[in-house]
Backbone as JSON Lines, residues from 0, in Angstrom:
{"i":0,"aa":"M","n":[-44.31,-45.1,-86.07],"ca":[-45.11,-44.1,-85.38],"c":[-44.32,-43.47,-84.24]}
{"i":1,"aa":"L","n":[-43.7,-44.3,-83.41],"ca":[-42.93,-43.79,-82.28],"c":[-41.73,-43.0,-82.76]}
{"i":2,"aa":"K","n":[-41.09,-43.44,-83.83],"ca":[-39.93,-42.73,-84.37],"c":[-40.34,-41.34,-84.87]}
{"i":3,"aa":"A","n":[-41.52,-41.23,-85.46],"ca":[-42.0,-39.94,-85.93],"c":[-42.23,-38.98,-84.77]}
{"i":4,"aa":"I","n":[-42.71,-39.5,-83.67],"ca":[-42.92,-38.67,-82.48],"c":[-41.59,-38.22,-81.9]}
{"i":5,"aa":"I","n":[-40.65,-39.13,-81.82],"ca":[-39.35,-38.82,-81.24],"c":[-38.59,-37.82,-82.11]}
{"i":6,"aa":"D","n":[-38.72,-37.92,-83.42],"ca":[-38.0,-37.04,-84.34],"c":[-38.74,-35.73,-84.62]}
{"i":7,"aa":"S","n":[-39.84,-35.49,-83.95],"ca":[-40.63,-34.29,-84.19],"c":[-39.84,-33.04,-83.77]}
{"i":8,"aa":"V","n":[-39.74,-32.09,-84.69],"ca":[-39.02,-30.85,-84.41],"c":[-39.73,-30.06,-83.32]}
{"i":9,"aa":"Y","n":[-41.06,-30.05,-83.38],"ca":[-41.82,-29.28,-82.39],"c":[-41.66,-29.86,-80.99]}
{"i":10,"aa":"L","n":[-41.7,-31.17,-80.88],"ca":[-41.53,-31.81,-79.58],"c":[-40.14,-31.55,-79.02]}
{"i":11,"aa":"N","n":[-39.13,-31.64,-79.88],"ca":[-37.76,-31.37,-79.43],"c":[-37.58,-29.92,-79.02]}
{"i":12,"aa":"L","n":[-38.18,-29.0,-79.75],"ca":[-38.08,-27.59,-79.42],"c":[-38.78,-27.28,-78.1]}
{"i":13,"aa":"I","n":[-39.98,-27.8,-77.94],"ca":[-40.73,-27.55,-76.7],"c":[-40.03,-28.16,-75.5]}
{"i":14,"aa":"S","n":[-39.54,-29.38,-75.63],"ca":[-38.84,-30.0,-74.5],"c":[-37.55,-29.25,-74.18]}
{"i":15,"aa":"G","n":[-36.85,-28.77,-75.2],"ca":[-35.65,-27.97,-74.96],"c":[-35.97,-26.66,-74.25]}
{"i":16,"aa":"L","n":[-37.07,-26.02,-74.65],"ca":[-37.46,-24.77,-74.01],"c":[-37.9,-24.98,-72.56]}
{"i":17,"aa":"V","n":[-38.6,-26.07,-72.3],"ca":[-39.01,-26.38,-70.92],"c":[-37.78,-26.63,-70.05]}
{"i":18,"aa":"L","n":[-36.84,-27.4,-70.58],"ca":[-35.6,-27.64,-69.83],"c":[-34.84,-26.34,-69.61]}
{"i":19,"aa":"L","n":[-34.81,-25.48,-70.61],"ca":[-34.1,-24.21,-70.5],"c":[-34.72,-23.33,-69.41]}
{"i":20,"aa":"V","n":[-36.03,-23.24,-69.4],"ca":[-36.7,-22.39,-68.42],"c":[-36.52,-22.93,-67.0]}
{"i":21,"aa":"T","n":[-36.74,-24.21,-66.83],"ca":[-36.66,-24.77,-65.47],"c":[-35.23,-24.77,-64.93]}
{"i":22,"aa":"S","n":[-34.28,-25.16,-65.76],"ca":[-32.89,-25.17,-65.28],"c":[-32.35,-23.75,-65.19]}
{"i":23,"aa":"G","n":[-32.8,-22.86,-66.05],"ca":[-32.39,-21.46,-65.95],"c":[-32.89,-20.82,-64.66]}
{"i":24,"aa":"Y","n":[-34.1,-21.14,-64.27],"ca":[-34.65,-20.64,-63.01],"c":[-33.83,-21.14,-61.83]}
{"i":25,"aa":"E","n":[-33.52,-22.42,-61.83],"ca":[-32.73,-23.01,-60.75],"c":[-31.32,-22.42,-60.72]}
{"i":26,"aa":"T","n":[-30.72,-22.23,-61.88],"ca":[-29.39,-21.64,-61.96],"c":[-29.4,-20.2,-61.45]}
{"i":27,"aa":"W","n":[-30.44,-19.46,-61.82],"ca":[-30.54,-18.07,-61.38],"c":[-30.69,-17.99,-59.85]}
{"i":28,"aa":"N","n":[-31.46,-18.9,-59.27],"ca":[-31.67,-18.89,-57.82],"c":[-30.41,-19.25,-57.04]}
{"i":29,"aa":"T","n":[-29.54,-20.04,-57.62],"ca":[-28.32,-20.46,-56.93],"c":[-27.08,-19.75,-57.46]}
{"i":30,"aa":"F","n":[-27.27,-18.61,-58.13],"ca":[-26.16,-17.91,-58.78],"c":[-25.09,-17.46,-57.78]}
{"i":31,"aa":"G","n":[-25.47,-16.94,-56.65],"ca":[-24.52,-16.4,-55.69],"c":[-23.83,-17.43,-54.81]}
{"i":32,"aa":"E","n":[-24.25,-18.68,-54.84],"ca":[-23.7,-19.69,-53.96],"c":[-22.33,-20.19,-54.4]}
{"i":33,"aa":"G","n":[-22.02,-20.11,-55.67],"ca":[-20.72,-20.54,-56.16],"c":[-20.55,-22.05,-56.26]}
{"i":34,"aa":"T","n":[-21.65,-22.77,-56.27],"ca":[-21.58,-24.23,-56.42],"c":[-22.06,-24.62,-57.8]}
{"i":35,"aa":"I","n":[-21.65,-25.79,-58.22],"ca":[-22.1,-26.33,-59.5],"c":[-23.0,-27.52,-59.22]}
{"i":36,"aa":"G","n":[-24.16,-27.51,-59.86],"ca":[-25.12,-28.59,-59.66],"c":[-25.56,-29.19,-60.98]}
{"i":37,"aa":"A","n":[-26.46,-30.13,-60.88],"ca":[-26.96,-30.82,-62.07],"c":[-27.73,-29.87,-62.98]}
{"i":38,"aa":"H","n":[-28.32,-28.82,-62.4],"ca":[-29.09,-27.89,-63.21],"c":[-28.2,-27.14,-64.21]}
{"i":39,"aa":"H","n":[-26.92,-27.01,-63.92],"ca":[-26.01,-26.37,-64.87],"c":[-25.83,-27.26,-66.11]}
{"i":40,"aa":"G","n":[-25.69,-28.54,-65.9],"ca":[-25.57,-29.48,-67.02],"c":[-26.85,-29.54,-67.83]}
{"i":41,"aa":"V","n":[-27.98,-29.51,-67.15],"ca":[-29.26,-29.53,-67.85],"c":[-29.43,-28.25,-68.67]}
{"i":42,"aa":"L","n":[-28.96,-27.13,-68.15],"ca":[-29.02,-25.87,-68.89],"c":[-28.22,-25.95,-70.18]}
{"i":43,"aa":"I","n":[-27.02,-26.47,-70.11],"ca":[-26.19,-26.64,-71.31],"c":[-26.83,-27.62,-72.28]}
{"i":44,"aa":"F","n":[-27.35,-28.73,-71.76],"ca":[-28.02,-29.72,-72.6],"c":[-29.22,-29.11,-73.31]}
{"i":45,"aa":"S","n":[-29.98,-28.28,-72.62],"ca":[-31.17,-27.68,-73.25],"c":[-30.78,-26.72,-74.36]}
{"i":46,"aa":"I","n":[-29.71,-25.97,-74.17],"ca":[-29.25,-25.05,-75.22],"c":[-28.84,-25.85,-76.46]}
{"i":47,"aa":"I","n":[-28.1,-26.93,-76.27],"ca":[-27.69,-27.77,-77.39],"c":[-28.9,-28.4,-78.06]}
{"i":48,"aa":"H","n":[-29.87,-28.83,-77.26],"ca":[-31.09,-29.45,-77.79],"c":[-31.86,-28.46,-78.66]}
{"i":49,"aa":"I","n":[-31.95,-27.22,-78.23],"ca":[-32.65,-26.19,-79.0],"c":[-31.88,-25.88,-80.29]}
{"i":50,"aa":"L","n":[-30.57,-25.77,-80.19],"ca":[-29.75,-25.45,-81.36],"c":[-29.84,-26.54,-82.43]}
{"i":51,"aa":"K","n":[-30.04,-27.79,-82.01],"ca":[-30.17,-28.88,-82.99],"c":[-31.45,-28.77,-83.8]}
{"i":52,"aa":"T","n":[-32.47,-28.13,-83.27],"ca":[-33.74,-28.01,-84.01],"c":[-33.74,-26.84,-84.98]}
{"i":53,"aa":"L","n":[-32.86,-25.88,-84.8],"ca":[-32.87,-24.68,-85.64],"c":[-32.66,-24.95,-87.13]}
{"i":54,"aa":"P","n":[-31.7,-25.78,-87.55],"ca":[-31.55,-26.02,-89.0],"c":[-32.8,-26.6,-89.64]}
{"i":55,"aa":"E","n":[-33.48,-27.49,-88.96],"ca":[-34.7,-28.08,-89.52],"c":[-35.81,-27.03,-89.64]}
{"i":56,"aa":"M","n":[-35.88,-26.14,-88.66],"ca":[-36.9,-25.1,-88.7],"c":[-36.61,-24.1,-89.82]}
{"i":57,"aa":"V","n":[-35.36,-23.72,-89.99],"ca":[-34.99,-22.79,-91.05],"c":[-35.29,-23.41,-92.42]}
{"i":58,"aa":"E","n":[-34.99,-24.69,-92.57],"ca":[-35.28,-25.38,-93.84],"c":[-36.78,-25.39,-94.1]}
{"i":59,"aa":"G","n":[-37.57,-25.6,-93.06],"ca":[-39.02,-25.57,-93.22],"c":[-39.53,-24.2,-93.61]}
{"i":60,"aa":"F","n":[-38.96,-23.15,-93.01],"ca":[-39.35,-21.79,-93.37],"c":[-39.0,-21.48,-94.82]}
{"i":61,"aa":"K","n":[-37.85,-21.97,-95.28],"ca":[-37.47,-21.76,-96.68],"c":[-38.46,-22.45,-97.62]}
{"i":62,"aa":"D","n":[-38.86,-23.66,-97.25],"ca":[-39.83,-24.39,-98.08],"c":[-41.16,-23.64,-98.14]}
{"i":63,"aa":"V","n":[-41.59,-23.07,-97.03],"ca":[-42.84,-22.31,-97.02],"c":[-42.72,-21.08,-97.9]}
{"i":64,"aa":"N","n":[-41.59,-20.39,-97.82],"ca":[-41.39,-19.21,-98.68],"c":[-41.39,-19.57,-100.15]}
{"i":65,"aa":"E","n":[-40.75,-20.68,-100.51],"ca":[-40.74,-21.12,-101.9],"c":[-42.15,-21.47,-102.37]}
{"i":66,"aa":"A","n":[-42.91,-22.13,-101.52],"ca":[-44.28,-22.49,-101.88],"c":[-45.14,-21.25,-102.07]}
{"i":67,"aa":"E","n":[-44.95,-20.24,-101.22],"ca":[-45.71,-18.99,-101.38],"c":[-45.32,-18.29,-102.69]}
{"i":68,"aa":"G","n":[-44.02,-18.34,-103.03],"ca":[-43.58,-17.75,-104.29],"c":[-44.18,-18.43,-105.48]}
{"i":69,"aa":"L","n":[-44.28,-19.75,-105.45],"ca":[-44.89,-20.5,-106.55],"c":[-46.38,-20.21,-106.63]}
{"i":70,"aa":"E","n":[-47.01,-20.03,-105.5],"ca":[-48.44,-19.75,-105.47],"c":[-48.72,-18.36,-106.07]}
{"i":71,"aa":"K","n":[-47.87,-17.41,-105.8],"ca":[-48.05,-16.05,-106.34],"c":[-47.83,-16.01,-107.85]}
{"i":72,"aa":"E","n":[-46.97,-16.88,-108.37],"ca":[-46.7,-16.93,-109.8],"c":[-47.9,-17.43,-110.59]}
{"i":73,"aa":"K","n":[-48.73,-18.23,-109.98],"ca":[-49.89,-18.82,-110.68],"c":[-50.94,-17.82,-110.94]}
């Protein structure tokens, strides 16, 4: 049960987007200071986290399209 929650594409996508927005906001606010902080690492981590979910989502969309095609053939 816990593994299914952890491996959820939706949960990973939402958490990546939340990290992206919050760290992006912090990065934008400190853009002119010329310092590097933890929010920069979190921003990179969130982008990687989101990119890892894309192949699974594309595969799911392909499956839905195939199922719609089979449904139309009937």
